[in-house]
Structures are given as structure tokens and as C-alpha cells.
C-alpha positions as CSV (number, residue, x, y, z in Angstrom):
1,M,21.7,-34.3,38.7
2,L,19.5,-36.9,37.1
3,R,16.8,-34.9,39.4
4,L,17.6,-32.2,37.2
5,V,17.6,-33.5,33.8
6,T,14.1,-35.3,34.8
7,A,12.9,-31.9,36.0
8,I,13.9,-30.1,32.5
9,L,12.2,-33.0,30.5
10,V,9.3,-32.6,32.4
11,S,8.9,-29.0,31.8
12,M,9.7,-29.1,28.1
13,S,6.7,-31.8,27.7
14,L,4.8,-29.8,29.7
15,A,5.7,-26.5,27.7
16,T,5.0,-28.4,24.8
17,S,1.6,-29.7,25.4
18,I,0.8,-26.1,27.0
19,A,1.3,-24.8,23.4
20,Q,-0.1,-27.6,21.8
21,A,-3.7,-27.2,23.8
22,Q,-3.2,-22.7,22.9
23,N,-2.6,-23.5,20.0
24,S,-6.2,-26.0,19.6
25,F,-8.2,-23.6,21.3
26,E,-6.9,-20.6,19.2
27,Q,-8.1,-22.9,16.2
28,M,-11.5,-24.0,17.5
29,E,-12.3,-20.2,18.4
30,T,-11.4,-19.4,14.5
31,L,-14.0,-21.7,13.3
32,A,-16.5,-21.4,15.6
33,T,-16.2,-17.5,14.5
34,V,-16.1,-18.3,10.7
35,L,-18.8,-20.9,11.4
36,A,-21.2,-18.3,13.6
37,A,-20.3,-15.8,10.1
38,E,-21.6,-17.6,7.4
39,E,-24.9,-16.6,7.0
40,F,-24.4,-12.9,9.1
41,C,-22.1,-12.5,6.2
42,G,-23.9,-13.6,3.3
43,L,-21.2,-16.5,2.4
44,T,-21.7,-20.1,1.8
45,Y,-19.5,-22.5,2.7
46,D,-18.4,-26.1,1.1
47,Q,-19.7,-28.6,3.3
48,C,-16.7,-31.1,2.3
49,A,-14.2,-28.1,2.7
50,I,-15.0,-28.0,6.6
51,G,-14.9,-31.5,6.9
52,D,-11.6,-31.7,5.4
53,W,-10.5,-28.8,7.4
54,M,-11.5,-30.9,10.6
55,D,-9.6,-33.9,9.3
56,K,-6.2,-31.8,9.1
57,N,-6.5,-29.4,12.1
58,T,-8.3,-31.5,15.0
59,D,-7.7,-34.3,17.0
60,P,-10.4,-37.3,16.1
61,E,-9.8,-38.3,20.4
62,D,-10.8,-35.2,21.3
63,L,-14.5,-36.0,22.5
64,S,-14.9,-32.1,24.2
65,F,-14.1,-30.6,21.0
66,L,-17.8,-30.8,19.5
67,N,-18.9,-29.5,22.4
68,T,-16.9,-26.5,23.0
69,L,-17.3,-25.8,19.3
70,A,-20.7,-25.5,19.8
71,A,-20.7,-23.3,22.7
72,M,-18.1,-20.8,21.1
73,T,-20.2,-20.9,17.8
74,Q,-23.4,-20.0,19.3
75,Q,-21.4,-16.8,21.2
76,S,-19.8,-15.7,18.6
77,G,-23.3,-15.5,16.4
78,L,-24.8,-13.6,19.6
79,R,-22.0,-11.1,19.3
80,L,-22.8,-10.7,15.5
81,S,-26.6,-8.8,16.3
82,S,-25.4,-6.1,18.4
83,M,-22.6,-4.8,15.7
84,S,-22.7,-1.3,13.8
85,E,-22.8,-1.4,9.4
86,S,-18.7,-0.3,9.6
87,S,-18.3,-3.1,12.4
88,K,-20.1,-5.6,9.9
89,T,-18.3,-4.5,7.4
90,A,-14.6,-5.0,8.8
91,H,-15.5,-8.3,10.7
92,C,-17.4,-9.7,7.4
93,R,-14.1,-8.9,5.4
94,A,-12.0,-10.4,8.0
95,I,-14.4,-13.6,7.7
96,T,-14.1,-14.0,4.1
97,R,-11.0,-13.5,4.3
98,T,-10.4,-16.2,6.4
99,A,-12.9,-18.5,4.9
100,E,-10.8,-17.9,1.4
101,H,-7.5,-19.1,3.3
102,F,-9.5,-22.0,4.6
103,E,-10.5,-22.8,1.2
104,F,-14.4,-22.8,2.7
105,T,-15.8,-20.5,0.3
106,Q,-17.8,-21.6,-3.0
């Protein structure tokens, strides 16, 4: 019985850790996409707002965050150059909405 309870608790803890990691990755991917599109979409971001967002939404002990964010931002930037005009319009509207939601836009 003790093994069953232990197994259940470990499973619950693992599920929570996986969900948190997935959420962190999704946040990183969203941030990278928004940052990569700043110039492409003709936006100007408030640098302090980006710092505030980072403080609120990232783990300061996650040293791999910055390298992963840089790679994701670069990858997002590469995709932008091949967009059609209509794709750019839709993409930039979505980026603008997200940047406004994050309070990045000036």
C-alpha cells in the first residue's frame, strides 16, 4: 500500500514538473517569436517592459533559457524572410496583439 501511495505521489509530482516545463517552453517560444518580429512588423518595444516580463515569467536559475531563447529568436527570424505579403499581414497582427498583451509596445 505504501508503494502505491508513493508511486501516485511521484507520478503527480512528475506530471506537475512536465506541465511546468511545457509551459516554460511555450512562453519561451512565444517570447522568441514576438522579439524576432519587432523590426519586421515595424514595432518598437519598451525594453524595460521586456525585462519586467522576464522577471515575472522566467526562472532566474534556468541558465539555459538565454541560449535557447537566442536560438529560437534566430530561427523565428529566418522564417520571416520567406513570408508572403498576406502571411506577413496576419503574422504581424498576431504579433502586435501579443506584444500589446505583454505591454511591450510603446
